N, C-alpha and C positions, 0 to 999 in steps of 0.2 A: 583580624586579631592574629599577629603571625605567631608559629608556631613552628618548633625544631623539625627539622627535615625528618629526623627518626620518629619522633611520633606522627608525623604526616604517614611515612613508609608502614607504621605500625595499623595505621587507621586503616590504607589500603588493604594490606593483607587481612585484617579482621572484615571489609567487607567480602572480599572473593569467597573467605570463608563460611561468611556467613549466607551467602547464596547457595554454596554447594552442599553446604550439613543442615541448615537451618530450613530455606527456602527448596530446593528441591524437594527432598522430601517432606514437604509439607503441601507438594501442588501432588506426590505421589499420593498420598493417603486425600487428600482433595478429590481426586479422580474418582479413587476406589471407593469413598459414599458418595459421590456425583452419581456411581452406576447403582450403589444400592437406592439412590433416590429414586432415579426414575424407574425401577424395579417395581417399588413401592405406588409411584402414582399409577404405573402402569396395572398394576393390581388393583389397586381400589377404582380408576377406569371403568376395567370391565366389570369390577362387582357393581359398581354403578349401574351401566348401561344392562344388566343383567337384573337390576333390581328394577328399574323403571320398563322392562320389555317386560314384567312379569304386571308390572303395572296397568301398562296398554292391556295385555291380554283381559285383565280383570275388569279395564274399561271395554271392550269389546263382547264380553259377557255383561255389563250393564247397557250397551247400546241396544241389545236385545228387546231389552226389559219396556211397557209403554210411559212406565213412570221415570227411571232412571238411565234414558234415551241421552239426557243433555248432559248427564254427570259422566257420562264412559265416554260420551265423546271430551272433556274436559280432562279427562284420564289420561288419554290417548294422549290429549295435545300437551298436558305435562308432560310426558314423557318422552313424544319427540324432542321439545324445546333441552330437555334433562342430556338427551344425548349429541345434540349439538352440541351443549355445552361439553360433553366429555370428549368428545372428538376434536373441538377445536382445543382443551388441555394438552391430549395428545399432540397433537400438532404443535405447541410451541415446546412440550419437549421435546419433541422429534429435533427441535431447530437448537435446544440449550445443550442437548447429545453433542448435536453438529459443529457446533459454535463454541461451547466451551468446554466439554469434556474431551470431544477427539481432540480439538487444538493443544489443549493440557498437554492429554499425554503425549501427543504429539512433540511438544515447545519442549515437556520436562527433558522426553529422552536423548535431543540434542543439544539443550542445554547443558550436560550433566557434562557429556565431552569437550564444550566450546568451554564452557567456566575452566574447567581442568587445564586444558592449552594456556588458554589465558594466562593464569595465574602463575602455572610454570613458565612459563614467556618472560611475565613481569620480574618475577623473583631471580630467573637466570639474567637478565640485562641488568637489574639491579646488583647481583654480587660481581660482574665485569666490572662495572663504573666503578664501585665502592674498591675493589683489586687498585684499580687502575692508579686512584685518589689515593688509596694508601704507599703503594710502589712510589708515588711522586713526593707524597710527605718524608717517608723515609730516605730518599736521595737528598731533599733539605736537609735532614739532620747530619747527611753524613758531610756533606759539604759543608755547615755550618760547624763542624766539630775541626776539619779541618784549615779552615780560615782561623784558626783562633791563635796560627802559628805564626812565622816570622813572615809568609807571602802571602799575607791577608789581601789583598788587593787583587793575586790571581785566582781566586776564587768566588772575585765580589760579581762578576759578569756572569759567572755560570749560578751564581744564588738568585740573581734577575729571573736569568731565563727560566732555573726550578718554581719558582712564586710564580711568571707568569702560567705555565703549565698547571702550578695546582689549583689557582685560582681560576681557569678557563673549565676546567676538568669539576671544582666544585659548583659553577655556575649550571653546568649540564647535569650533574646532580641533582641537585635542587630541582632544575628543570623537569627531568622523567621523572623524578619523585610526583611533583605538582602534575602532570600529566596522567603519569597513571591514577593518582587520587583520585584525579576527575571521574578518568574514565569508569573506575570502579565502581564510585558514584553513580555514575547515570547508568550503568549496564544494571544494577540494584532496582534505582527508578523505573529502567524503562518493562521490567517485569511486574513490577507492582501498579502501573498504571495499565498494564495488560489485562491485568485480574478483576483491574478497577471495573477499567470499558467495558471486558467482557459479562462482567456480573451488572452491570450498569443498563448495556441492548437487554439482558436475561430480564431484567427490574419491569423495563419500560414496555416487553413482552407480554408479561404479568399484569401488569395495570391494565393494557389495550384488553387482557382478554376478561379482567374482570367488567370494565367497562362493557365489553359486548353482551358477557352474562347478563349484569344487571340490566340493562336495557330490553334484553329478549324477555326476562321475566318481567320486570316492570309495566311492560305493555300490556299482557296479557293475564296478569295479576289481578286485577277487578273483576276481570270480567270471569274470569272463573270463580270469584269469592261470592259471585252473585250470582250464579247458577247455586252455590249451597246456601246460603242466606237462609231458607224457609225449608226444612224438611218436609213439613207438611200439605204443601203447596201440590196437586195433584191437575196434572191438565184437564182440556176442558171434553176431549174427547173422551178419555180415560174417564170419567165422571159420567158423561151423556150415555156408558155402557153400565158405568154400576146401578145409575138410576133405572136405566132400560131394565135391568133384570128384576129390580124391585119390585114391579107390575109384573102382575101373575099372569102368564099363559097359558090356553085350556092346550094341550098336545096331548097328543094320541102316543100309548106306546107303540114301539115297534116291536113285532111279535121277536121270542128269544132264537138267537141262531141255533142253540142246543136243540130248540123244539121242531124249529123246520128240519134240521138234520134227522132226526125222529119221527117226523112225519112221511119224509122223504122215505128213510127206510122201509119204513111199515107201505107204503106206497109200491116201493119195490116188491116187501114179500107177497102181497094182495095179489101179482100176478106169477106165480110161479110156473114152472113147465109142467107139462100134465105127468101124471104119474105110471108107472109102468105096467100093462094092461094086464101081465103075469102075477101071480103071488108072490110077493119076496121069500127067498130062499130061509131056511132056519139055520142059526151059526151052527155048527158042528160042538161048539161048547156050551148051547142052550142048557141041556138035561146036565151040567152040574152044578146048577145053579137054585135053586130050590123059590125064589121068589119069580114071577110072571113076567114077562114082558111088558114093559112099560105102555100101560094102555093110555089113551088119549082122554085124559079127562074133560069134563065140561071147562066151559071157560067161567062159570062161575066159581066151580070148586078149586078151580087150578088157582083161580087169582085171590081167594080165601083164605087157602091154604100158605099159598105165599107169602102175602102179608102177616099171617100167625108166624110162621115161622120166622120173617124178620124181624117179629116182635120179640119173641121169645129169645132168639140165640143171634142171628145176625148184628153187624153195629147199623147204626143208623147216619148212613153214609151223608148223605146232605142233609143241610140242616134246612127246615120247613121256611127258618127265616127268608130264604135265598130266591124264593115261589117258585123253585124247581123241585117236582118229584116226580123220580122217573123209574120206569117198572123195567125190572131186572125180567130175562128170559129164562126160560128152563134150559139147560145144558145138560147133557149125558154125556158117561165116558165109553169108550171102544173096549171091548173086551176079546176081540178077534178081527185081522186086517181083513181088507174087502177091497176087490179091486175091479174097477167099473170097465175096464176092457173099453169098448169103443162105443158105448154110449154115452152121450156129454151129458145125459140128464141122471146119470149117477154119478155117486162121491164116492173116491177112494180115498182110504184112511188105514192108517197102522195101528196097530194094538196101543191104548192107553192116550190115545187124541182127544180131545174134547171138540165137543161138536154143540152149537147154539140153536135151541131147535127152533124157526120161523114159522111152522107148521105144526101145532102140538098134536095136531089130530092125525091118528095113524089111519092109514088107505091099504088094506090087503095088506096089513106086514112091513110096508114102508114108513118112512120119516122123511120128509122135508126138513135139511137145516143147511147151516154156514158152519165150515170150518175156522177154529176160534185162529188159529196161528195162519192159514193159510187164505183165510176169506174165500174160501170157492165154496160154491151150493148147489145142492143137487140129491137127489131120493138115496136113499140107505135103507138096508134091513133093521127094524126094529128088534129084532133077536141079540142082535151084533152088539150091542150097546145097553148100559144100565144107568138108570139116575143119576147125575152128579151135586155135589151139594158143596158149595163154597165152604175154606175153612173160615172158623171165627178168629178175629187177630183180639187178642187180650193184652193188657196191659199187664205191669208188673204185678197187680194185687190177683188179676184172675179174671176180672170184670169185666165184660164186652164194651170196646171204646165206642162213645158215642159223642160225634164232632158237636163243637160250640158254635152255638150260631155268630157271626159274624158282628151283627149287633151287639149282642154281649160282650161281645170283646173289646168292642169302640167304648162301650160303657163302663167295662172294667179298667180300662187303660184313662178313660178322662177324670176317673175319679181318682186313682190312685196317683198322676200325676197333678206335681206342685209346682208351677210358672215361678221363676225367680224373677226378683223385680229387674226392670230394661236398664241397660245398660249406655244405650245411645242420647238418653233424654236426662236433663234435671226435672229430678220429681220433688216438689212441694214438701210431700212427708217426708223424705229424707232427712234422718238427722245428724246435726253440724258435726266433725270431729271433734269439736270441743267439748261437747255435751255427751256424758254416755248416756246411755239408750236404757230405761229402768223398767224392769221387768211387768207386763200387765196381769192382773188379777185373774184374766179370763184364758182359758183355756188355748185360745188361738187370737193368732195381730194378725190384722187384715191390712192386706198390700195394696198397693198403686192400680195392679191389675184386676185387682176383684178376688183372688185366690188368697185362699187362710192357708196358714203356714204355722210349725209349734212355737210356742214365744222364745224357745234357746235360740232357734233360726235369726232373730232379730239382732240378738247381742247380748241377752239379758242372761242370767247367771238360768244354767237348765235345771235348776235342782229350786228353781222357787218357789212352782205350784207343787211341788209334792206334800202332800196331807199323810201322818202318820195315823195309823191307827191306836186307839189307847188299849196299856198291856195289863192283865190284871195277874198278879201272881197265888198261890195257895202257900205259897212258903212260910210253916212255919216256926223254920228256927230264926226268922228275922226278928228282930227285938223289937219289942212293942214301944212306940214313942207314944 
């Protein structure tokens, strides 16, 4: 199909303008979007790695369990496979950046300069050729006007020469326009071919990536699914251990470590150092107190008084259900400082110190005890101290606090706890979503785990079981019906 040279020239110019005004700005936008695409995929891959790393940690915890060991190994294998998949995805997008985004960015900057210079050169050459052709045509017109006079034969040869020049310049012009149009169209096609070829390569890489990921997952999936097919299966070793626990075995309980320590302390106090030979000196402040020096009560009286004081005022600190009845030793508070000097068997103290009596029997005015804060033991004058009673701990009401037995707490917690239905198994008694549950006339609804719960927790009307008492009015102003 033949076209006018002017139309072909317009097609050439529009092709150059399309590349410079549409294609190259489109490539710049494509580069920016490609970088955003890379960032989003990198963030997705990082998030996926962190997610499956957490899955692997959970699998490590499960691998310690005797029942869920195989499932823990499966979770770690799943995490490892997905980690490899995300690493492969990152490698593909590294090639995507290197082969497409970086190349487009580099070629776009170069192509803007190249296409601008090429289009300008074409326009300049086209203008020069058009001007020379216009000059030849204007000369031909002048010759034809002159040849219309008396000397027509004189200008005939010049006119023929001018026609030949015009014909050659027209042929040159047409050839230039055709070559320029062909070059412009090829330049445009080269750019689109480059873009298509690069994205075909990337599509092939993505296809290979998905095939590899499918192969990695499909090989492992059947074995993974077999491990979780039966949630009620217990290994034989665990079953044998459970069965062994069901068989009663006679065992002799070991002595309590607290009792051993108490006995050891008693043994230590049974062999104290000998009492000083001289009688203990009297405290200079002893006359200021009206009460007598603490005498050594008998063992039976001391125990009875101690137990009666505990029952009347002191809190019961240890529950009987724990099986540990600990006997408290009597204590005294010092009213005057005492210095032992070079004697290692005597006890030095300051005013207001608390001493635990290890031997409550007084010997020639001496008592044997242990400092509460320093744990030093020794003999000290009985007139330097007074009996000490621990303050009673009271609650907000003012009554002594009595500790609650651990067994009673466990029973109260078991009675108060209402177990919800299990979420990881399908219960045959669970109602379908299409049928609304009707409230039961009883006060409780039995659950699959054997624990009862109020009827309104089952999804029915919470006020279905409310019964109102009949009311009687004595209002005489009401009309008689």
